[in-house]
C-alpha positions in Angstrom: -40.2 5.8 -1.4 -36.3 6.5 -0.7 -35.8 2.7 -0.4 -38.1 2.1 -3.7 -35.9 4.8 -5.5 -32.7 3.1 -4.2 -33.9 -0.3 -5.3 -34.9 0.8 -8.8 -31.6 2.6 -9.2 -29.8 -0.3 -8.1 -31.6 -2.7 -10.4 -31.3 -0.3 -13.6 -27.5 -0.3 -12.8 -27.3 -4.3 -12.5 -29.3 -4.4 -16.0 -27.0 -2.2 -17.6 -23.9 -4.2 -16.3 -25.1 -7.7 -17.0 -24.1 -8.0 -20.5 -20.5 -7.1 -19.4 -20.4 -9.7 -16.7 -19.6 -12.2 -19.1 -16.4 -10.5 -20.2 -13.1 -10.7 -18.6 -12.6 -8.2 -17.3 -15.8 -5.9 -17.3 -15.8 -2.7 -18.7 -14.6 0.2 -15.8 -17.2 1.7 -13.7 -17.3 5.5 -13.3 -14.2 6.6 -11.2 -15.7 7.5 -7.6 -13.2 10.1 -7.0 -12.1 8.8 -3.7 -8.7 8.0 -2.4 -6.7 10.4 -4.5 -3.8 9.6 -2.1 -3.4 6.3 -0.5 -6.1 5.6 2.3 -4.8 5.8 6.1 -6.2 4.2 9.2 -6.4 1.1 11.2 -7.8 -2.4 11.0 -8.7 -4.9 13.9 -7.2 -8.0 12.2 -3.6 -8.2 12.5 -3.7 -7.7 16.3 -7.0 -8.8 17.3 -8.3 -11.4 14.7 -11.9 -12.3 15.6 -11.8 -10.7 19.1 -13.6 -7.8 18.1 -16.5 -5.8 19.8 -18.0 -2.3 20.0 -15.7 -1.6 23.3 -12.5 -2.4 21.4 -13.3 -0.3 18.5 -14.4 2.7 20.4 -11.1 2.2 22.3 -9.2 2.3 19.2 -11.0 5.2 17.9 -10.3 7.2 21.1 -6.7 6.2 20.7 -6.4 7.2 17.0 -7.1 10.9 18.3 -5.2 10.8 21.5 -2.0 9.3 20.2 -1.5 11.9 17.6 -2.3 9.3 14.8 -5.2 11.5 13.5 -3.1 14.5 13.4 -0.6 12.4 11.4 -3.3 11.6 8.7 -4.8 8.5 9.9 -8.5 8.6 9.7 -10.3 5.2 8.9 -11.2 2.9 11.6 -12.0 -0.7 10.1 -13.9 -3.3 11.7 -12.4 -6.5 9.9 -13.9 -10.0 9.9 -16.3 -11.5 12.8 -18.4 -8.5 13.4 -21.5 -10.2 11.6 -24.6 -11.7 13.3 -27.3 -13.0 11.2 -29.5 -11.8 8.4 -33.0 -10.8 9.6 -36.4 -11.8 8.2 -35.8 -9.3 5.0 -32.3 -10.6 4.4 -30.5 -7.3 5.9 -27.3 -8.2 7.7 -27.0 -7.5 11.2 -24.2 -7.3 13.5 -23.7 -9.7 16.2 -25.6 -8.6 19.2 -23.4 -9.6 21.9 -20.3 -8.1 20.4 -22.2 -4.9 19.1 -25.2 -4.4 21.2 -25.6 -0.9 20.3 -25.5 -1.5 16.7 -23.3 -0.3 13.9 -25.2 2.9 13.1 -24.5 4.0 16.7 -20.8 2.8 16.4 -20.5 4.8 13.2 -21.6 7.8 14.7 -19.4 7.7 17.7 -16.2 7.2 15.0 -17.6 10.0 13.0 -18.2 12.4 16.1 -14.2 11.8 16.5 -13.5 13.3 13.2 -12.8 9.9 11.9 -14.3 7.6 9.0 -15.9 4.2 9.4 -14.7 1.0 7.7 -16.2 -2.6 7.6 -15.6 -6.0 6.0 -17.3 -8.5 3.9 -16.7 -11.2 1.5 -17.7 -11.7 -2.2 -18.3 -15.5 -1.4 -21.0 -17.3 0.4 -19.2 -16.9 3.8 -16.6 -14.9 5.3 -13.0 -16.3 6.0 -14.0 -16.8 9.5 -17.5 -18.5 8.5 -19.9 -15.4 8.9 -22.5 -14.5 6.3 -20.7 -13.3 3.3 -22.4 -10.9 0.4 -22.9 -13.0 -2.4 -26.2 -12.5 -3.7 -26.7 -9.8 -1.3 -24.5 -7.1 -2.7 -27.0 -4.4 -3.3 -28.8 -5.1 -0.2 -25.8 -5.1 2.0 -24.2 -2.0 0.3 -27.6 0.0 1.2 -27.3 -1.3 4.7 -23.7 -0.1 4.8 -24.6 3.2 3.5 -27.5 3.2 6.1 -25.1 2.7 8.9 -22.7 5.6 7.9 -19.9 3.3 6.4 -17.0 5.1 4.6 -14.8 2.1 3.6 -15.5 -1.6 2.7 -12.8 -4.3 2.7 -14.1 -7.1 0.5 -12.5 -10.6 0.9 -12.4 -13.7 -1.3 -13.1 -16.8 0.8 -15.7 -19.1 0.0 -15.8 -17.9 -3.7 -16.0 -21.0 -5.4 -15.8 -20.9 -9.1 -16.9 -17.0 -9.2 -15.3 -15.0 -11.5 -13.1 -12.3 -9.5 -13.7 -9.2 -11.9 -17.4 -9.8 -12.1 -18.0 -10.4 -8.3 -16.0 -7.2 -7.4 -17.7 -5.4 -10.2 -21.2 -6.0 -8.9 -20.5 -4.9 -5.1 -18.6 -1.9 -6.4 -21.7 -1.0 -8.6 -23.7 -1.6 -5.6 -21.8 0.8 -3.4 -21.9 3.5 -6.3 -25.7 3.0 -6.6 -26.3 4.0 -2.9 -25.0 7.4 -3.4 -22.5 7.2 -0.6 -18.8 7.8 -0.8 -17.4 4.5 0.0 -13.9 3.5 -0.5 -13.6 -0.1 -2.0 -10.7 -2.1 -1.2 -10.6 -5.3 -3.1 -8.9 -8.3 -0.9 -8.5 -11.0 -3.7 -4.9 -11.7 -2.9 -3.5 -11.2 -6.2 -4.8 -14.4 -7.9 -6.3 -12.9 -10.9 -3.7 -10.2 -11.1 -6.4 -7.6 -10.0 -3.7 -4.7 -10.9 -4.9 -5.2 -14.5 -8.5 -4.5 -13.5 -8.8 -3.3 -10.3 -8.7 0.2 -11.4 -12.0 0.0 -13.1 -13.6 -1.5 -10.0 -12.0 -0.1 -6.8 -9.7 2.1 -5.0 -7.1 -0.5 -3.9 -6.4 -4.0 -4.5 -4.4 -6.7 -2.5 -1.5 -8.0 -4.6 -0.6 -11.0 -2.4 -1.8 -13.4 0.1 -1.8 -12.0 3.9 1.4 -10.5 5.6 2.6 -11.8 8.8 4.9 -10.3 11.0 8.2 -11.2 10.0 11.3 -9.8 8.3 11.0 -12.7 5.9 9.6 -16.0 5.5 6.7 -18.1 4.1 3.9 -19.4 6.7 0.9 -21.1 4.9 -0.6 -18.5 2.7 1.0 -15.5 4.6 4.2 -14.0 3.6 6.9 -12.0 5.4 7.6 -8.3 5.0 10.4 -8.7 2.2 8.6 -11.5 0.4 5.7 -9.2 -0.1 7.9 -6.4 -1.1 9.4 -8.3 -3.9 6.0 -9.1 -5.4 5.5 -5.2 -5.8 8.7 -4.7 -7.9 6.9 -4.7 -11.2 3.8 -3.5 -10.3 4.5 0.3 -10.2 2.9 1.0 -13.7 -0.7 0.3 -12.1 -0.6 2.6 -9.4 -2.1 6.3 -9.7 -4.4 8.5 -7.5 -7.6 6.9 -6.7 -6.3 3.2 -7.4 -3.4 1.6 -5.5 -1.5 -1.6 -5.5 -2.0 -2.9 -1.6 0.7 -5.0 -0.3 -1.6 -5.6 3.0 -1.6 -3.8 6.4 1.2 -2.8 8.6 2.6 -5.1 11.4 4.3 -2.2 13.0 4.2 -2.7 16.8 3.1 -6.2 16.8 6.2 -7.6 18.2 7.6 -10.0 15.6 10.2 -7.5 14.1 12.7 -5.2 15.7 12.5 -1.4 15.7 15.0 -1.3 13.0 12.9 -3.9 10.9 9.6 -1.9 11.6 11.0 1.4 10.3 12.2 -0.5 7.3 8.7 -1.9 6.8 7.0 1.7 7.3 9.5 3.1 5.0 8.9 0.9 2.2 5.3 0.8 2.2 5.6 4.5 2.1 7.8 4.3 -1.1 5.3 1.7 -2.5 2.4 4.5 -2.3 0.8 1.6 -0.4 -2.5 2.2 1.8 -0.9 3.0 5.4 -3.3 0.9 7.5 -2.1 0.2 11.1 -2.6 -3.2 12.5 -1.4 -2.9 16.1 -2.9 -1.9 19.5 -2.8 1.7 19.1 -3.9 2.2 22.6 -0.9 0.8 23.9 1.9 1.7 21.9 5.7 2.1 22.7 7.6 5.2 22.1 9.4 3.4 19.1 6.2 2.4 17.6 4.3 5.9 17.7 7.5 7.4 16.5 7.5 5.1 13.3 3.7 5.4 12.7 3.5 9.2 13.0 6.6 10.2 11.0 5.2 12.9 9.2 8.0 13.2 6.9 7.8 9.6 5.9 4.1 9.8 5.6 4.1 12.6 3.3 6.2 10.5 1.0 3.3 8.0 0.9 0.8 10.6 0.6 2.8 12.7 -2.4 -0.1 14.0 -4.9 1.9 12.9 -7.7 1.1 9.3 -6.9 3.8 7.5 -8.2 4.9 4.2 -6.7 8.6 3.5 -6.2 10.7 1.2 -8.5 13.8 -0.8 -7.4 16.5 0.8 -9.3 19.4 -1.2 -8.1 20.0 -4.5 -6.4 23.4 -5.9 -5.6 22.8 -8.9 -3.5 21.4 -7.9 -0.1 21.8 -4.2 -0.8 19.0 -2.5 -2.8 17.8 0.9 -3.8 14.3 2.0 -4.2 13.4 5.5 -5.6 10.2 7.5 -6.5 9.7 10.9 -8.1 7.7 13.4 -6.1 5.6 16.5 -7.0 8.0 19.5 -7.7 10.7 17.5 -9.2 12.3 15.7 -5.9 13.1 12.2 -5.5 12.3 9.9 -2.5 15.1 7.2 -1.9 15.4 4.2 0.3 18.8 2.7 0.8 17.7 -1.1 1.9 20.1 -3.5 3.5 18.5 -7.0 3.5 21.6 -8.6 4.9 22.8 -9.6 8.5 25.8 -7.1 8.5 26.0 -3.4 8.3 27.1 -2.2 4.6 27.4 0.8 2.5 24.6 1.5 -0.1 25.0 4.3 -2.8 22.4 5.8 -5.0 23.8 7.4 -8.0 21.9 10.4 -9.5 21.6 8.7 -12.9 19.3 6.1 -11.0 17.1 9.1 -10.3 17.0 10.3 -13.8 19.2 13.3 -12.7 22.5 14.4 -14.3 25.5 13.4 -12.5 26.6 17.2 -12.3 23.4 18.0 -10.3 24.1 19.4 -6.9 21.3 17.6 -5.0 19.9 18.7 -1.5 19.9 15.5 0.8 17.5 15.1 3.8 17.5 12.2 6.0 13.8 11.7 6.9 14.5 9.2 9.9 17.0 11.8 11.5 14.9 14.7 10.6 18.3 16.4 9.4 19.4 18.2 6.1 22.5 16.6 4.9 23.5 19.3 2.5 24.3 19.4 -1.3 25.9 16.3 -2.6 27.2 15.8 -6.3 26.8 12.5 -8.4 25.3 10.6 -5.7 24.7 9.9 -2.0 26.2 6.9 -0.1 25.4 5.9 3.7 26.0 3.2 6.2 22.8 1.1 6.5 22.4 -1.1 9.5 21.5 -4.7 8.9 17.7 -5.3 8.1 17.5 -1.6 7.8 17.1 1.5 5.8 18.1 4.9 5.3 15.4 7.1 3.8 16.2 10.5 2.1 14.9 13.0 -0.1 16.8 14.6 -2.8 15.9 18.0 -4.4 17.6 19.7 -7.4 
């Protein structure tokens, strides 16, 4: 009976939505009330790709707790592509029985028992990017299956989508998730092609703004972009971020070995300034001390999680030297002084860039040094290492 009621509810929602699917974009769905601050967690793809199984996922859940990541605010454990097996005789998606012999419901229970949340991956097309079964034509059936497994987060990709309309395709899955009655954060992974910042807030909780990140300070590698290339594409998107709805510049590469510690510190600082989802993508069970110190810096995380939910703007750019700033709840500001260049340089923020009067005596705190720097009038300047940042808060 419960299944029948769920099916009827899903059908009525789809019927109600159907006339709108011809429009671009569809009218917004009801806000699901989730992700009031940017989601934090871990995803398997950046480090492990298709090499996922239940032993790995359990190990990552264990490490999330033992490493201090959970205490720092990370709670989602998300299995990316390659978990899928085949659909059964009823069309219900099943996990790969060799990789996940205990099943997804048992794995979700294991994750939940750690005080964490369970995330999963699918695709709006016929197949996932790695060739597993996609959700096209099975959206309501898959959403019910995820809810039955205890899923709390769905990353929904855009491979094998053909001529599908992105807003409509994501709308259908979002409506399907809401019809389950379970709270499931919806992550739109459409890569920015149809400008999801213009319609994503009416459909999901976060939306990818670019192609995939790869583990490099700067550069282009096929459809993947280095960290600074992705950063530049976020500069004009700040009006679209707000509590419950976030621009997503892709997952973190911190700890994967392609950048220096200084560059990873910059990467993490800038993602926090962007109010980006902080989704670690490293092997958190084997972190070195520098990686752990970056990912668990609670003062930097607090900037990302600031309840005002305003994404940073680039308020100054002089060659390789930049200033990024965002307002914080309570009237303070967070500021990153960024040196993109290959030599040390002084970078300065003037209070006028922060909409403060020049006469303000602003209290400055360095978030990586963990040190109060005292009151400053007019502005603040610091020597910034090459490919590095200085991150401060300014309080009136």
